[in-house]
N, C-alpha and C positions, 0 to 999 in steps of 0.2 A: 451200694449206697448211691442214690441219685445225686446229681450235681448240686441241686438246691439244698438237699439235706446235708451234704458235705459242707457247703458254703456256710450254713447256719452255725457249724461247729468250728469254722476256721476263723482265727483272729491273730492279731499281732503284726500284720504287715502295714506299712505306711501306704498312703494313697498312691496308686499307680499313675504313671505319666504317659506311657505309650510313645508314639512318634510325634514329632512336631507337626502341628496342624497348620498347613499353609493356606493362604487365601484361595488358591485354586482348589485345594481339597474341600475347604469349607463350602465353596460354591457348588461343588458336586454333591456334597452331603445335603445341602439345603434344597437341592432339586427333589429329594425324596422326603424331607421333613415337612410336616404340615404346619409347623411353627418355626420361625427363623431361629436357628441355633447359633451360638457363638463358639469360638474356638475352645474356650475353657469349659464348655459343657459336654464336649465329646472326647472320647478316647479313641485313638486311631492306631491300627496295626496293619502291617503288610505281611502277606503270606504267599509262599510259593504253592499254588493250588494244584497244578497238574503239569505233566510234561510228556514228551514223545518217546520216552524209554519204555522198555518192557518191565512191567511191575511184578510184585510178589505173587500175583494170581496168574502170571504168564499172559497178561493182557496188555494192550497198547492203544494209546490214542494217536491217530495219525495227525499230521500237522494241520490239515484243514479243519478238523473237528476242534482243535484247540482254539482256532480263531472263532469258531462258533461259541465256545465256552466264554471267551473273553467278551464277546459281544452281548451275551445273554445273562452273565452273572450279575451285573449291577442291578440293584433293586431286589435281589433275592435274599433270603434269610440266612443268618449266621446262627446255627443251632448246635445241639449236643448229640453226638453219636448217631446222626441221621434219624433221631427220634422226632418224627414230624407230628405225632399225635398227642404226646403227654404234656408238652410244655410249649409256651410261646417263645418266639425267637429271642436270643440274647443280644443280637445286633443286626446290622444290615450291611451287605456288600454294596459299596457306593461307586467303585471303579475297578476296572480290570484291563489288562493289556497283555500282549505276548511279546517275547523277546528271544533272540538267538544268543546263546552263550556256549562257550566251549565246555567239554566234559571236565576240564581242570577247574574252570570257574564254578561249575555246578558243585563239584566236591568241596571247593573252598567255602562256598556259601552254606552248604547243607551238611557237610561231613560225611556224605554218602556217595557211592559210585552210581552212575547212571548206565544202564545196559541199553545201548543203541543197536538197532538192527544193522546188518551188513549194508554198506552203501550210504548210511546216515552218519555224518561226521559231527554235527553240532546238536546240542540240546536246544529244543524249543520249549519254553516254559510259559505258563500262564501266571502272571502276578495278579493278586487280588488285594484290594484295600477294604478293610471293614471298619465300621465305627460302632461304638457302644456308648450309650448315654451314661454320663457319670452320675450315678445315684448311689444311695446307701446299699441297695441290693446288688449292684454290679461291682462294688469295691473288691470283693473276694475274687470274682472272676478275672478282673483286669490285673489284680495283684499276682495271681497265678500265671497269667499270660506273660507278664513282665519277668517273673521269676524263671520262666522257661519250663514250668511244670505242665501247663496246657500248651504244648508245643506242636503237636501233630494235627494235621487237618486232612479232610477227605472230601472230595467233590461228589455231590449227588447230581445225576444227569439223566438225560434220555438220548438215545442214538438210533439211527435208522436200522442198524443191525450189527451182528458180530460175525466175522468171517475168520476162517483158519488160514494162517500163513504157513506154507509148507516148505520143506527143504528139498535138497537135490533128490533124495530117495523117498519123497512123498510123506516124510514124517512131519508132524505138526510141530513147528518151532514155537509159535505163540498165537494168540487170538487177537484180532484187531477190530476195533469198533469202526463202523461206517458212518460217514457224514451224510446228511446234516445231523447236528446234535444241539442240545440245549442244556445249559447249567440250570438246575432247579433249586439248589442250595449248596452250601459248603459247611461242614461240621467239624467241631473239635472231636478228636477220637484218641483212643489210647495208642494206636499205631495205624496209619493209613496203608492202603495197598501200594501206593506209589512211594518208593524211597525218595526222601528229600522233600516231601510235601510238608513244609513246616513254617512256623513263624520266623520272620526275618527281623534283624535288629534295626535296620534303617528303613525309613519310609520311601526313600528314593532309590533309583536303580544305580546311582553313581555315588561313590563315597564323597563326603565333604572334605575340603582341603585339610582340616585338622585331623581327619581320620585316616589319612594316608597320602594326601597330596604332596607333603614334603618328601616322604620316602619315595614316592613315584618320581618326583623331580630329581632326586639323587640318582636313581637308576637311569633316568633319561640322560642326565649330564654325563654319567659314567660311560654309557653306551656311545654317546656323541663323541666323547674324548677318544674312545677306542677307534671309532671310524676315522677320526682326524689324526690319529697317531699322537695324541696329546693327553695330558693328565690334568684334571681339574679337581681342586679340593672342594670340600663341602661348602666352604665359605667363599668360593670364587665369585667375584662380582659379575653381574649380568653383562656389563659392558666388556669385561675381559673375555667372556665366553662368546659374545657376539663378534668381537674383533677377531678372535681365533677362527670362528666359522667363516667370516668374510675373507680372511687371509687364505684359508684352505680353498674356498670357492674361486678366488682369483687365480690361485695356482692351477686348479683344475681347468679353468677357462683358458689359461695360457697353454697348457698341455694340449687341450682340444684344438686350439688354433694351429699349433705346431703340427699336430697329426693331420689336420685338414690340409695344410699346405703340402705335406709329404704325399698325401693321397693324390692331390691334384698334380704333383710332379710325376708320380709314378703311373698315372692313368694312361698317358700316351704310350708308355712302354707296355702296359698291360694290353692295350688295344692292338699294338703291333704283334705281341705274343699270340693273341687270339687269331689274328690274320695268318700268321705263320703256321700255327697248329692246324687251322682249317685247310691250308694249302697242302700240308702233309697228309691229312686225312683224305683229301680229294685224290692225291697221287696214289695213296695206298689202295683206294677203291678202284682207280683207273687201271692200275697194273694187275690187280687181282682178276679183273675182268679179262684183260689182255692175255693173262697166263691161263685162262680157263678155270680159275678157282672160284669164280663168282659168276652167276648167271647175269646176263645183260638185260635184266628187268629192273623196273623202278623199285619194286619192293626189295629185291635181292641187293641192289646197290645201296639202298637205304640202310639195310641191316649191316652190310659190310662197313659202311661209314660209321654206324653206331659202335661197332666193335672197335674200329680204329680210334674213335673218340674216347673210348674207355681205357685205352693204354696210357701208361705214364709217358711223358714226352720223350725221355731218353730211349725208352723201348720202342716207341713209335718211329723215332728217327733211325734207329738201327734196323727196324723192320723195313722201312722204305728203302734204305741203302741196300739191304739184302735183295729186295724185289728188283731194284735197278740193275744189280749184277745179273740176276736171272733173266731180265728183259734183254740185256746185251747178248747173253748167251743164246737166247731163243730167237731173237730178231737181230742178227748181226748187221743186216743191211738197213735197219731202221724201220722195216715194214711191220706194222702192227695189224693183226687180224681184226675183223669185225668193225663195228661202229666206232671203236675208240680212235680210229684214224679215218677222217673223212676225205673224200676226193676234193682236192684243191684246184682242179682245173676250172677254167672259166665257164665252160658250158656243161660240165659234168660228164661229158662223153669221152674226153681224151684220157689217155693213160698217164701213168706217172712220168713216162719219158717226155711227154709233151708239156709238163707243168714247169713253168720257168721258176717257180719258187723252190723246187727241189734241186739241190746241187747235183751236177753231173760229175761222174768220175773223170 
């Protein structure tokens, strides 16, 4: 049975209301109307038109093509079952936009799961707003929409192409449409290919305060109390909550000042510690060269120092002490081979016996 035939036999529903028509909506509607329409002449409803999840046909819209759909849907027809030849449009899509929502929000809105590909964490959706002129012939249509009977919607579109997305073993995971794309219409259907493509109760993307603002505020106050280590009742005055927050912030500020002073106090000690550690590392490398356990090249000494820097300080101190003992054993007269001990004579030609800086026996 066709929609119009069914509508002729349908009766008993009071006039449908749809979503509240705001001045902004009406201005967008009248962009398309050839005669100025008033808010009480039009029925408005919001739909989730499409998204970036893999659908029932194992096909997917990438994020960029969803932007194309939102840009091109306004001004296109609202029809039945993609039947573009048998009947005239039932309404007109007058606005569309995209939004990022979490998979949890998607399920809360639609009652269905969204299957996102690996690496995609958020759902990107296309919201579409449609208007239907309030007439005697549209009463059954809008009544069924309000009742949730005409719930599912499907987008008609064109795309550049369709490509296979393959997995690790070259198996086809799903098919993905290629941008650019264009929305050509969006239809009421018995069930669309895209899970969650349905009519939504509210015209806006944010709940009104009476629809959840109070509950959201209760949750916010409870979480705030948990962070501050305090408990607030549902009827706690705003001034009480603000005073508690200010008190907590003042306490944190005082703690920060105390910690900053402590850091400034310890900084000189830290600098001294760094200098002491550097001297130990230098001694470690010098004695390794003197003992023949490290080549006397810039690269080798650099690696040796890097090894010394990696040691815990207590281990480094013990290692330096051990190397000092070995140096005494190997060089009892204080003479160190190689470049690690330079000639201290005035002209560089005299021997150690002629150097006045070297103690004589």
